[in-house]
C-alpha positions in Angstrom: -145.7 42.6 -52.9 -142.7 43.9 -51.1 -139.4 42.1 -51.3 -139.8 41.3 -47.6 -143.2 39.8 -48.1 -141.8 37.7 -51.0 -139.0 36.3 -48.8 -141.4 35.6 -45.9 -143.9 33.8 -48.1 -141.1 31.8 -49.9 -139.6 30.7 -46.6 -143.0 29.6 -45.4 -143.8 27.6 -48.5 -140.4 25.9 -48.5 -140.8 24.9 -44.9 -144.5 23.9 -45.2 -144.0 21.9 -48.4 -140.6 20.5 -47.5 -138.9 21.7 -50.6 -136.2 24.3 -51.0 -136.7 24.4 -54.8 -139.5 27.0 -54.5 -138.8 30.5 -55.8 -141.0 33.5 -56.2 -140.6 36.0 -59.0 -142.3 39.4 -59.5 -144.6 39.9 -62.5 -145.2 43.0 -64.6 -148.5 43.5 -62.7 -148.3 44.4 -59.1 -151.3 42.3 -57.8 -149.5 39.0 -57.9 -146.2 37.1 -58.2 -145.2 33.8 -59.9 -144.4 30.8 -57.8 -141.9 28.3 -59.2 -140.9 24.8 -58.2 -137.4 24.3 -59.5 -137.7 25.8 -63.0 -141.4 25.2 -63.7 -144.1 27.6 -62.8 -146.4 26.2 -60.1 -148.9 29.0 -59.9 -149.7 32.6 -59.0 -149.7 34.1 -55.6 -152.0 37.0 -54.8 -152.0 39.3 -51.8 -155.1 40.5 -50.1 -154.1 43.6 -48.2 -157.3 45.7 -48.2 -157.3 45.5 -44.4 -153.7 46.2 -43.2 -154.5 44.3 -40.0 -155.6 41.2 -41.8 -153.3 40.5 -44.7 -153.6 37.1 -46.5 -152.0 35.4 -49.5 -153.8 33.2 -52.0 -151.9 30.6 -54.0 -153.7 29.7 -57.3 -152.3 26.5 -58.8 -153.4 25.4 -62.3 -153.0 21.8 -63.2 -153.3 20.9 -66.9 -154.9 17.6 -67.9 -151.9 16.8 -70.0 -149.8 16.9 -66.9 -152.1 14.5 -65.1 -152.0 12.2 -68.1 -148.2 12.1 -68.0 -148.2 11.4 -64.2 
C-alpha cells in the first residue's frame, strides 16, 4: 500500500469507528499492513487492487478466546 492509501484508510477508520487511536504500520510483506488501536494490534488490512478501477480493502480482525474471557 502506498503512504497515501495508508493515510486515507486510517482517516476513514478513525472517522467510522470514532477513535483517533487507530494507526496503520507497514509490514515486511507488501500485501498487507498492521492496524493498531492505541498500542495493541487490532488486525491486518489487505488491499485488493487487481482491478485498478475497483480497489477494495479487507480488514481481518482476530479475536482470541482469552481476550473474550477477560472482557
